[in-house]
C-alpha positions as CSV (number, residue, x, y, z in Angstrom):
1,X,20.1,-210.2,-43.7
2,X,18.3,-213.6,-44.0
3,X,16.7,-213.9,-47.4
4,X,13.4,-215.2,-45.9
5,X,12.8,-212.2,-43.7
6,X,9.8,-209.9,-44.4
7,X,9.9,-206.5,-42.8
8,X,7.0,-204.1,-42.2
9,X,7.8,-200.4,-42.5
10,X,5.4,-198.1,-40.7
11,X,5.6,-194.4,-41.0
12,X,3.8,-191.3,-39.6
13,X,2.1,-189.7,-42.7
14,X,2.1,-186.3,-40.9
15,X,6.0,-186.4,-40.9
16,X,6.9,-186.2,-44.6
17,X,10.5,-187.2,-43.8
18,X,9.5,-190.5,-42.2
19,X,8.3,-192.0,-45.6
20,X,11.4,-190.5,-47.3
21,X,13.6,-192.2,-44.7
22,X,12.2,-195.6,-45.6
23,X,12.4,-194.9,-49.3
24,X,16.2,-194.4,-48.9
25,X,16.8,-197.2,-46.3
26,X,15.0,-200.0,-48.1
27,X,17.4,-200.3,-51.1
28,X,20.5,-199.6,-49.0
29,X,19.5,-202.4,-46.6
30,X,18.6,-204.8,-49.3
31,X,14.9,-204.8,-48.5
32,X,13.6,-204.5,-52.0
33,X,11.0,-207.2,-52.5
34,X,11.2,-208.2,-48.9
35,X,9.3,-205.4,-47.2
36,X,5.9,-203.7,-47.1
37,X,5.1,-200.2,-46.1
38,X,2.1,-198.7,-44.3
39,X,0.8,-195.9,-42.1
40,X,-0.5,-197.0,-38.7
41,X,-4.1,-196.2,-39.8
42,X,-3.8,-198.6,-42.8
43,X,-2.3,-201.5,-40.8
44,X,-5.7,-203.4,-40.6
45,X,-5.4,-203.7,-44.4
46,X,-2.0,-205.5,-44.0
47,X,-3.1,-208.2,-41.6
48,X,-2.7,-210.9,-44.2
49,X,1.0,-210.1,-44.3
50,X,1.6,-210.3,-40.6
51,X,2.0,-214.1,-40.4
52,X,5.1,-213.9,-42.7
53,X,6.5,-210.7,-41.2
54,X,9.4,-211.0,-38.8
55,X,9.9,-207.4,-37.7
56,X,8.2,-204.0,-37.8
57,X,10.3,-200.9,-38.1
58,X,8.4,-197.7,-37.1
59,X,9.5,-194.2,-38.1
60,X,7.8,-191.5,-36.0
61,X,7.3,-190.5,-32.4
62,X,5.9,-192.4,-29.4
63,X,2.3,-191.9,-30.7
64,X,3.1,-193.7,-34.0
65,X,4.6,-196.6,-32.0
66,X,1.6,-196.7,-29.7
67,X,-0.8,-196.9,-32.6
68,X,1.3,-199.6,-34.3
69,X,1.5,-201.7,-31.1
70,X,-2.2,-201.8,-30.8
71,X,-2.6,-203.2,-34.3
72,X,0.2,-205.8,-34.2
73,X,0.6,-206.9,-30.6
74,X,-1.9,-209.8,-31.0
75,X,0.4,-211.2,-33.6
76,X,3.6,-211.1,-31.4
77,X,5.5,-209.0,-33.9
78,X,8.6,-207.3,-32.5
79,X,9.2,-203.6,-33.1
80,X,12.2,-201.3,-33.7
81,X,11.4,-197.6,-33.4
82,X,13.3,-194.8,-35.2
83,X,12.7,-191.6,-33.3
84,X,11.4,-188.7,-35.3
85,X,9.3,-187.2,-32.5
86,X,10.2,-185.2,-29.4
87,X,11.0,-187.5,-26.5
88,X,11.0,-191.0,-28.0
89,X,10.8,-193.1,-24.8
90,X,10.0,-196.2,-26.7
91,X,12.2,-195.6,-29.7
92,X,15.5,-197.5,-30.1
93,X,17.4,-195.6,-32.8
94,X,17.9,-192.0,-34.0
95,X,17.5,-191.2,-37.7
96,X,21.3,-190.8,-37.9
97,X,21.9,-194.3,-36.5
98,X,19.3,-196.1,-38.6
99,X,21.3,-197.0,-41.7
100,X,24.3,-198.3,-39.7
101,X,22.5,-200.1,-36.9
102,X,19.4,-201.6,-38.4
103,X,21.1,-204.6,-40.0
104,X,21.9,-206.1,-36.6
105,X,18.1,-205.9,-35.8
106,X,17.2,-207.4,-39.1
107,X,19.6,-210.3,-38.4
108,X,17.9,-211.0,-35.0
109,X,21.0,-210.2,-33.0
110,X,19.2,-208.2,-30.3
111,X,17.3,-209.1,-27.2
112,X,13.5,-209.0,-27.1
113,X,11.9,-206.7,-24.4
114,X,8.3,-207.6,-23.5
115,X,6.1,-204.9,-22.1
116,X,2.7,-205.4,-20.3
117,X,-0.4,-204.0,-21.9
118,X,-3.9,-203.2,-20.5
119,X,-7.3,-204.2,-21.7
120,X,-10.3,-201.9,-20.9
121,X,-14.0,-202.6,-21.2
122,X,-16.9,-200.3,-20.8
123,X,-19.9,-201.6,-18.9
124,X,-22.9,-199.4,-19.4
125,X,-26.3,-199.6,-17.6
126,X,-29.1,-201.0,-19.7
127,X,-29.2,-203.2,-22.7
128,X,-25.9,-202.2,-24.2
129,X,-24.1,-204.1,-21.5
130,X,-20.3,-204.7,-21.8
131,X,-18.3,-203.4,-24.8
132,X,-15.4,-204.9,-26.6
133,X,-11.9,-204.8,-25.1
134,X,-9.7,-201.9,-26.0
135,X,-6.0,-202.6,-25.6
136,X,-3.4,-200.0,-24.4
137,X,0.3,-199.9,-24.0
138,X,0.5,-196.6,-22.1
139,X,-2.7,-195.9,-20.2
140,X,-6.5,-195.9,-19.8
141,X,-8.0,-192.6,-18.6
142,X,-11.5,-191.8,-17.3
143,X,-11.8,-188.0,-17.4
144,X,-14.4,-185.2,-17.3
145,X,-16.0,-184.2,-20.5
146,X,-15.9,-180.7,-22.1
147,X,-17.3,-178.9,-19.0
148,X,-14.8,-177.3,-16.6
149,X,-15.6,-179.1,-13.4
150,X,-14.3,-181.8,-11.1
151,X,-16.0,-185.3,-11.3
152,X,-16.4,-188.1,-8.8
153,X,-14.7,-191.3,-10.0
154,X,-15.4,-194.4,-7.9
155,X,-12.3,-196.7,-7.9
156,X,-12.3,-200.3,-6.8
157,X,-9.6,-203.0,-6.9
158,X,-10.6,-206.6,-7.2
159,X,-14.1,-205.7,-6.1
160,X,-12.9,-203.8,-3.0
161,X,-13.6,-200.0,-2.9
162,X,-10.3,-198.1,-2.9
163,X,-11.4,-194.4,-3.1
164,X,-13.8,-192.0,-4.8
165,X,-11.6,-189.5,-6.4
166,X,-12.9,-186.0,-6.9
167,X,-10.6,-185.0,-9.7
168,X,-10.2,-184.1,-13.3
169,X,-9.4,-187.7,-14.2
170,X,-8.1,-191.0,-13.0
171,X,-5.3,-192.8,-14.9
172,X,-4.7,-196.6,-15.0
173,X,-1.2,-196.9,-16.4
174,X,1.3,-199.6,-17.3
175,X,5.0,-199.2,-16.4
176,X,5.5,-198.0,-20.0
177,X,2.8,-195.3,-19.4
178,X,4.3,-194.3,-16.1
179,X,6.6,-192.0,-17.9
180,X,3.7,-190.3,-19.8
181,X,0.5,-188.8,-18.5
182,X,0.8,-190.5,-15.1
183,X,4.2,-188.9,-14.6
184,X,2.9,-185.4,-15.3
185,X,0.2,-186.0,-12.8
186,X,2.7,-186.8,-10.1
187,X,3.1,-190.6,-10.4
188,X,6.1,-192.7,-10.0
189,X,8.4,-194.0,-12.8
190,X,8.2,-197.8,-13.0
191,X,10.6,-200.2,-14.6
192,X,9.1,-200.9,-18.1
193,X,9.3,-204.7,-18.0
194,X,7.5,-204.9,-14.7
195,X,4.0,-206.4,-14.4
196,X,2.3,-203.6,-12.4
197,X,-0.7,-201.2,-12.8
198,X,-0.4,-197.7,-11.5
199,X,-3.6,-195.8,-10.5
200,X,-3.1,-192.0,-10.5
201,X,-5.6,-189.2,-10.0
202,X,-5.2,-186.0,-11.9
203,X,-5.6,-182.8,-9.9
204,X,-7.5,-184.4,-7.0
205,X,-9.4,-182.0,-4.9
206,X,-10.2,-184.1,-1.8
207,X,-9.6,-187.6,-0.5
208,X,-6.7,-189.8,-1.4
209,X,-4.3,-187.6,-3.4
210,X,-1.4,-190.1,-4.0
211,X,-1.3,-192.8,-6.6
212,X,-1.2,-196.4,-5.8
213,X,0.8,-199.2,-7.5
214,X,-1.0,-202.6,-7.9
215,X,0.0,-206.1,-8.9
216,X,-0.3,-206.8,-12.6
217,X,-3.1,-209.3,-12.1
218,X,-5.4,-206.7,-10.4
219,X,-8.8,-205.7,-11.8
220,X,-9.5,-202.0,-11.5
221,X,-13.0,-200.6,-11.9
222,X,-13.5,-196.9,-12.6
223,X,-17.1,-195.8,-12.2
224,X,-18.6,-192.5,-13.3
225,X,-21.4,-190.4,-11.9
226,X,-24.2,-188.6,-13.8
227,X,-22.1,-185.9,-15.5
228,X,-20.4,-186.1,-18.9
229,X,-17.2,-188.1,-19.0
230,X,-14.9,-189.7,-21.6
231,X,-12.6,-192.8,-21.8
232,X,-9.3,-192.3,-23.5
233,X,-7.0,-195.2,-24.4
234,X,-3.4,-194.3,-25.2
235,X,-4.5,-190.7,-25.8
236,X,-6.1,-191.5,-29.1
237,X,-9.1,-193.9,-28.8
238,X,-11.7,-191.7,-27.2
239,X,-15.2,-192.8,-26.2
240,X,-18.0,-190.8,-24.6
241,X,-19.2,-192.6,-21.4
242,X,-22.8,-192.5,-20.5
243,X,-24.1,-191.8,-16.9
244,X,-23.3,-194.6,-14.5
245,X,-20.8,-196.4,-16.7
246,X,-18.0,-198.5,-15.3
247,X,-14.6,-199.0,-17.0
248,X,-12.9,-202.3,-16.1
249,X,-9.1,-202.3,-16.5
250,X,-6.9,-205.4,-16.3
251,X,-3.9,-206.9,-17.8
252,X,-4.2,-207.6,-21.5
253,X,-3.4,-211.0,-22.9
254,X,-1.1,-209.2,-25.4
255,X,2.3,-207.8,-24.8
256,X,4.3,-205.2,-26.7
257,X,7.6,-206.6,-28.0
258,X,10.6,-204.4,-28.7
259,X,14.1,-205.3,-29.9
260,X,16.8,-203.8,-27.7
261,X,20.6,-203.6,-28.2
262,X,21.3,-202.4,-24.7
263,X,20.9,-204.4,-21.4
264,X,17.7,-203.9,-19.5
265,X,19.5,-201.7,-16.9
266,X,20.1,-199.0,-19.6
267,X,16.5,-197.9,-19.0
268,X,17.5,-195.8,-16.0
269,X,20.0,-193.7,-17.9
270,X,17.8,-193.4,-20.9
271,X,14.7,-192.2,-19.0
272,X,16.7,-189.6,-17.0
273,X,18.4,-188.3,-20.1
274,X,15.2,-188.0,-22.1
275,X,13.4,-186.2,-19.2
276,X,16.3,-183.7,-19.2
277,X,17.5,-184.7,-15.7
278,X,21.1,-185.2,-16.9
279,X,23.1,-184.1,-19.9
280,X,23.6,-186.4,-22.9
281,X,27.3,-186.8,-22.2
282,X,27.0,-187.6,-18.4
């Protein structure tokens, strides 16, 4: 490992073994004195270290990676994920592989995979105006609030009305997010390095029931009615939307960067295996 490299180690504090994994890996990989460790929640306190950091290693599930990406994407830091969750679509290594294979990632021997992100802004009527941008690697969702009811979500693309979905929610997803909530709602699986935006209704009652796939430079506007509704960004950043709010979703200036050992085409086998569509050995 190059002596000048500084590595960030990010672990899920709800998984006790994730911190223990790093405590065992750091000395065995020669990282003593050349690494820092944090939870995703504490990453804002580590910003002064980002400029000198060459790589982030994340131990946890996809949720841990999503949170980490939102904090470090603006700095262009590449990520290697060690899967300690259930599916691990974005992870690169298993726990059993970490000690043997991590050195090649630390040495910079792997390709960089760049994935599109989204930026969402809420525009509320009245003096509050437009809010700050929230960045997502997976998806931006406008959904009904706590009441059990359908809601009307007006959807426009580049200023042109597309549909008013009467549904539980409408998802705007990246190709990365196409294998998450959008997939469970009946959406298509998209190649992760594509520059596309998928718009997918959830449990639509009337009108357009199928999702649509848009060019990556599209601007999607999701408008709410008078009832309670919420905005969810990557299933974690939730915000209550006031009546008559509009959420604008477009391509983020940031990208998520992952280190990959396999060629890009390996995605197809990985996604079908992790979805349980074929056996591990096939």
